[in-house]
C-alpha positions in Angstrom: -65.7 -88.9 54.0 -66.1 -86.6 50.5 -62.8 -85.5 48.2 -61.6 -82.4 47.7 -63.5 -81.7 44.0 -66.6 -82.8 45.4 -65.7 -80.1 48.4 -64.7 -77.4 45.8 -67.9 -78.0 43.5 -69.6 -76.8 46.3 -68.5 -74.1 47.4 -67.8 -72.5 43.8 -71.1 -71.0 43.2 -70.1 -68.6 46.3 -67.1 -67.7 45.5 -68.3 -66.6 41.9 -71.2 -64.8 43.8 -69.4 -63.0 45.8 -66.6 -61.5 43.5 -69.5 -60.1 41.5 -70.0 -58.4 44.4 -67.3 -57.1 44.8 -66.9 -56.2 41.1 -70.0 -54.2 41.4 -68.9 -52.4 44.1 -65.6 -51.6 42.6 -67.5 -50.0 39.4 -70.0 -48.2 41.7 -67.3 -46.8 43.7 -65.3 -46.0 40.4 -68.2 -44.0 39.0 -69.6 -42.1 42.2 -65.6 -41.0 42.2 -65.4 -39.7 38.8 -68.7 -37.7 38.8 -68.1 -36.0 42.9 -64.8 -35.6 41.0 -63.6 -31.2 40.6 -63.1 -29.5 37.5 -60.6 -27.2 38.1 -61.9 -25.2 34.5 -59.3 -22.3 34.2 -60.8 -21.0 31.2 -63.5 -20.1 33.7 -61.7 -17.5 35.2 -61.3 -14.0 33.2 -59.3 -10.5 33.7 -61.7 -7.8 32.7 -60.6 -4.5 31.5 -58.1 -2.5 33.7 -58.4 0.8 34.5 -55.1 3.5 35.5 -56.2 6.1 38.1 -53.7 7.8 40.2 -50.8 6.0 39.3 -52.9 2.4 40.2 -53.3 -0.3 37.9 -57.1 -1.9 38.7 -57.9 -5.3 37.4 -61.4 -7.3 37.8 -60.8 -10.2 38.1 -63.8 -12.6 37.2 -63.5 -16.6 39.3 -66.1 -18.9 38.7 -66.5 -22.0 39.7 -68.4 -24.1 36.7 -68.8 -27.2 40.2 -72.0 -29.0 40.4 -73.1 -29.1 43.8 -69.0 -28.5 45.3 -67.9 -25.2 46.9 -64.1 -23.7 46.8 -62.8 -22.5 49.5 -60.2 -20.5 48.6 -57.2 -19.4 50.5 -55.7 -15.8 50.1 -54.8 -15.3 46.2 -51.3 -14.1 45.8 -51.6 -11.9 42.3 -48.1 -10.8 41.0 -47.9 -8.0 38.3 -45.1 -8.1 35.6 -43.2 -6.3 32.3 -40.5 -8.8 30.7 -39.5 -10.1 33.9 -39.3 -7.4 36.5 -42.1 -7.5 39.6 -44.0 -4.0 39.0 -46.2 -5.4 42.0 -48.2 -7.8 44.2 -51.4 -7.9 45.8 -54.1 -9.6 47.7 -57.3 -10.8 47.6 -58.5 -12.4 50.6 -59.4 -15.9 51.1 -63.4 -16.5 50.8 -65.8 -19.6 50.5 -67.4 -19.6 46.9 -70.8 -21.5 46.1 -71.4 -24.2 43.0 -72.5 -22.2 39.8 -71.3 -19.2 41.3 -69.0 -16.5 40.1 -66.8 -13.6 42.1 -65.6 -10.6 40.9 -62.8 -8.8 42.6 -61.1 -5.6 41.7 -57.4 -5.5 42.4 -55.4 -3.0 42.5 -51.5 -2.7 41.5 -50.0 0.4 42.8 -47.1 1.5 40.5 -49.4 3.2 37.3 -45.9 4.9 36.7 -43.7 2.4 36.1 -46.2 0.9 33.9 -46.5 4.4 32.1 -43.3 4.1 31.6 -42.8 1.1 30.5 -45.9 1.9 27.4 -44.2 5.5 26.5 -41.1 3.1 25.9 -42.9 0.9 23.4 -43.4 -2.7 26.1 -46.6 -3.3 24.8 -47.1 -6.4 27.4 -48.0 -7.3 31.1 -48.0 -11.0 32.6 -50.1 -11.2 35.3 -50.0 -14.6 37.4 -52.4 -16.2 40.3 -51.6 -18.6 42.7 -54.7 -19.8 44.8 -54.5 -22.8 47.1 -57.7 -23.5 47.8 -59.8 -26.5 48.8 -63.2 -28.6 47.9 -66.3 -29.1 49.2 -67.5 -32.2 47.7 -71.0 -32.7 50.3 -70.0 -32.9 53.7 -66.0 -33.8 52.6 -63.6 -31.7 52.9 -60.4 -32.1 49.7 -56.8 -31.4 50.4 -55.1 -28.3 49.6 -54.4 -28.0 45.7 -52.4 -25.3 43.8 -53.8 -23.7 41.0 -51.8 -21.4 39.5 -52.8 -19.2 37.0 -51.7 -16.7 34.7 -52.8 -14.3 31.8 -50.4 -12.3 28.9 -52.2 -9.4 28.4 -51.7 -7.3 25.4 -52.2 -3.0 25.4 -52.1 -0.5 23.1 -50.5 3.1 23.2 -53.3 4.7 25.5 -52.8 1.9 28.2 -55.8 -0.3 27.5 -55.8 -4.3 27.3 -55.8 -4.8 23.2 -58.4 -6.5 21.3 -61.0 -8.5 23.3 -61.7 -6.4 26.8 -62.5 -10.3 28.6 -58.8 -12.3 28.4 -58.7 -16.1 29.9 -56.1 -17.3 32.7 -54.5 -20.3 31.9 -52.6 -22.8 34.4 -49.2 -22.2 34.4 
């Protein structure tokens, strides 16, 4: 009859090999997960120059998808325009699918331009635009859960009601 020490010595190479296989599979899964993890870079969303026509403020919103091989399925994007703490208006951009390395440009009108013009005349020189987009990422054939990507931008205006300084205002996360 063999002793316990002899049995454990004979199984040691198998246990060592099994541990190495599990370690390699674990490291490979971490590398794959990190390479496929989507980027939510808020610096790729830009607010362009606004147009004021017939008491309507129109913003041009550009949303970029920096991900390689990952699509984004956006639900309806709610936009709110604030002047100080007062709400000037709200609008909704219908949901859409954005392919990888693609840009989407939306015209977003807000109807209360008269109140904005009165604010410019009285010396208020900035507005805050908040976006609440939710979306799902499509990685290969799999869709992730819904993620909230809150973005906002403070926009400075001159006395004529145009964006002051750079016309491309980057949105940042809230």
